[in-house]
Steps between C-alpha positions, in 0.01 A plus 500: 500500500788740563601514136163622399509783750848592375368498148204717592724747685727529194208551271357770719836674527573498124453833328372515151527812296467483130340694217219324311564366155206702369667844550546692180848605385369789274243775574387807308589830668125550585460149654471449877770272624373216718729221597402173676723366771461157671601510867510263805616569847545880456351792715658797327635533141720778385445592142779703329445637149801600291476691180775381270673778292562264207677746278760592775541137609574388151746779447686406822490122459570269202181314547244489231223382735355679789296297754505304816879453474559862619657512846271709729733491803573855625242662269211707636159413367287761333205390708439274800195342654420287803221237476361324796382131481263351760487135379622217734859373416370187331270673253639567151317817389510739206590864560414769246757773455360805329764754384294823467817709484566360153179617354576686162866430525734336245814302561649193641434398855620239756281413801684344789310348784646410835364308807652270763848519346354378160469709190382470136475744211307570182607703201253668258485789260243761415526588144272635230363244254684477168284583195447219255 
């Protein structure tokens, strides 16, 4: 019986923090940005939003791709939010992150979420639609 209790304890202590697979990677500038995040065993989530200055980044680095490979350590986010979660530790739940500050903006963005020593990030762009 003891191994079951240990397994239950490990399961309840495990933190899950991951963006849903249904999140979009491209938005129109006029679109509202809403990201789905799956969480378990979290009470507070820190949401950090970075606007990527792609032109400047590509001039300084020999990378042809901008995305999640960017090192965010030491950078100050453009916007920050705190989200509280009230679900019990064993419940996997969906959290919606709405980024109203990105209304009518264009550019490339990274959203980094942190809770209980875990983090995950999402990259997306807000660009105008190409004419066919």
